[in-house]
C-alpha positions, 0 to 999 in steps of 0.5 A: 500500500502506497501512502498519499503524501499530498501536493506541494510546490517544490520537492527537494531530493537531497538535504545536503548544502545545496538542497538545504540552501534552496529550502531556506531561500524558498521557505523565506519566500513562503513557498511550500517545500518538502526536503527528502534526505537519507541521513538523519544527522548532519555528516560529522566531518568537514568536506567543503572548507571555503566560501566566496564573498558572494556566498556570504551575501547570498545567505541574507536571502535565507534570513538575516539571522542565518547570515549573521550566524554564518558571517560570525562563524567564518574565518578569514585566513591569509592565503599564500603560495610557496614553492616549498614547505614554509617551515623549511625557510632555507628551501622555500620562496613565497610566490604569492600572498593575498594581503595586497590583493585583499585590500584592493578588493575591499577598497576598490571592488567593494564586495564588503566580505573577503573573497577567501573565507574558511568554514567548518561544514558540519557547524554551518550545515547544522545552521542550515538544517536548524533554520529549515526545520524552523521555517513554517513552509518547509517540511524536513523529511530525514531518514528517507530515500527517494524510490522513483520520479515520473511526470513533470512535463508541461503543466503536469506535476512531478510524482515522487515516490519516497520510502519514509523513515517509518518504512512506508512508501509515500507518494508526493506530487509537486509542481517542481522538483530539484535534485540536489542529491550529490555526484551519484545523483539518482535524480540525474540518472532517472531523468536520463541526463548525461554526466560527461567529463573526466575523473583524474584517477592518476592524481589521488590526494590524501586529506588529513584533518587535524586539531592541534593543541593550543599548548603546541600552537603557543610554542615558538617553533610553531610560529610559521603555521600561526602566521601562514594559516592557509597556503599552497605548496608548489613542490614538484616532489609532492604538491600540498595544501594547508587550510585553517578552519574556524575553531581551536587550531583546526587544520586540514593538510592535503597532499598529492600521492605519488605513483605507486602509493596506494590508499591502503598504505598511505592511510596507515597511522605511521604513514599519516604521521610521516606526511604530517612531519613533512608538512612541518609538525615535529615528530616529538609533537605528534602526540599533541595533534589529533587526527580527526579524519583522514581519507584519500580521494580522486577529483572529477571535472564533470558537467551535466549536459542538461540541468532541466527536464520538464519541471525537474531540475538538478544542481550542485554535485548532481549537475557538476563536479570540479577539482578543489583548487579554487574551493568553488565546488560547494560555492557553485552549488549554492549559486545554483540554489539561489539562481533557481529559487528566486525564479521558482518563487516568481513563477509560483507567485505569477510575477513571471512566466514559466519560460524564465525557468529555462534560463536556470540551465543557460545561466548556470551552465555557461558560468560553471563551464568557465569555473571548471576550466579556470580550476583545471588551469589553476591546478596545472599552475600549482601541480607542475611536476617538471623542474624546468617548468616550475623554475620558470613559473617561480621566477616569473611569479617572484619578479612580476610581483616585485615589479607590478605588485601582488594585485596586478599579478593576481588579476593577470596571472592567478585564474580566480573564479569570475562569476557572471551571467552571459545570457539569461534574464538580463536587459538587452538595452543595458548590454549595449550601454555598459559591461556591468550587466550580468555581473555581481552587484558591488556592496559598498558602505553607505549612509542610510537616510531613510530605511523601513527597517532601520529606525535611525538615520545617518547610520552606516550600512552596506548596500545589501542592507538596502535591498529586498532579497525576495524581489527586484531592487530598483536603484536610482542614483543622483549626482546633483540637483540637476538630476531628476527625482525618481518620483517625478520621472516614473509614470503612474503605469510603471509605478504600479507595475513596480509595485505589483512586482514588489520592487524595492525602490532605493535612491542613492545620493552620490557624493556630489548631491547634498539633497536628503530623503527622496520622495517615493523611495522605500530607502534613501542612502548617501555614498559618503566614501565616494567609492560607489560614486566612482563606480557609477561614473566609470560605468555611466550608471544612473539607474540600475535593476538588481535581481534577488540573487545579486546579479545586475539585470541591467544598468541604464542612464536616467533617460532609459527609465520608461524603456527599461521598465517596458523591456523588463515587463516583456522579459518577465511575461512574454519573452520565450527563453529556450534551453 
């Protein structure tokens, strides 16, 4: 006998990071969600270890309290690249450090949070799961396993058969299904989606997660580890990575295994100790180093050829797997969740046609191919095993930074992930005017003049504090009293349309405009630092529309106001997007 589980808006298969992130965002929007996860408890060991600045920002879409918990938890270690182990000061050289580049990013690109942050996955995943359990529109089902899916074409609902924790098979019907069930995804296989790419079986790595005692870390001979914290070792004999995670001196050591070294052999305690000694831990100190977890793995570079079949979608490792060198595996999955979630919410609420759901595939697939290619390129840069090539790399790295500086070197030599959207729910009018369309919105510090949730005026806040994370935010920038006010520029018809979309209207007074609160705006803020003013001037931006996932839908001149809203309405309601 199959039990009837009823109807729901969205079923999410997989309650790991990607599934939980989507559930939290959709739940905050009031979408009815069922999550099905096989494991009753959060997995105890850290797998992913890093977050990018945009991922911290996206947590606001899942709730202010959740974002604050995550922002308070993450660690901002330095990131360095050496050509030898840093404890061997006579045989290594510093090839790259992030200090100068971080100052540049924070001051010039205005992303507010640091680009490289580490976290302890079980802790953060517990935050996500707890937040989802507390959301009234989200039902968390743990200890269960999906058996089958069918339907989901046109207006037909997906039917999901799940073996629940009590052992009873239960059938659920949902308008949309999201498969976030990992690299071995059952959803992907049932949908018949190919997962093409490579598995690098000849490049196995060992991961050794450790907790080092505070007593040991306080000794003078461990100062090198306290100072470096996180680094790559470009050693032709054995490339390695060391990452510090939040908590009491929690370090991850990753080392490449050499030909002939088997997993069975290298996971033996004596071999693990040898690798820790190679990494700088003295043999006599090993009793103060607790090995929390050690495993070997091979990495993949694979991507699904389709991310949408009917009304079913896949994301995270179910849709793409990549090498670990940029720390973008989980980050990419969370971007998938954010991209799909706002579109599902808008379609379910009638703000957009179901055609925009086709852009999930095109927007995320194009960018993910780029990220994977960059990650492989960075792997080649870090894992050179040729003495001649590595000598050339090291010489160039050292001298280019001496001449041009670390920031220029990083921007031109280190293949950092570039997150952007090339084709999708974007303005074509804007694309003809400037290059910021489809890129992440900066997050400068502003002075708030009026805000519905901030009772005091003249307080500082970042730009993300001014937006509505569930809806589009409409920015109107003024540089002087000669610039028109938005209230007098918007037609009644277009104002009504923006209200229907529940757009938040934000007026930002740039440094040269001393006017106060703007009539008809939900939020008025002032750029007192001048950084955002320079950005707007450089890109000739007077009007900007921001999507809920922080990507710029379009940037325009004030004169484009009416045409841009007309185009927005067409893009959301009438445009036929294709996969």
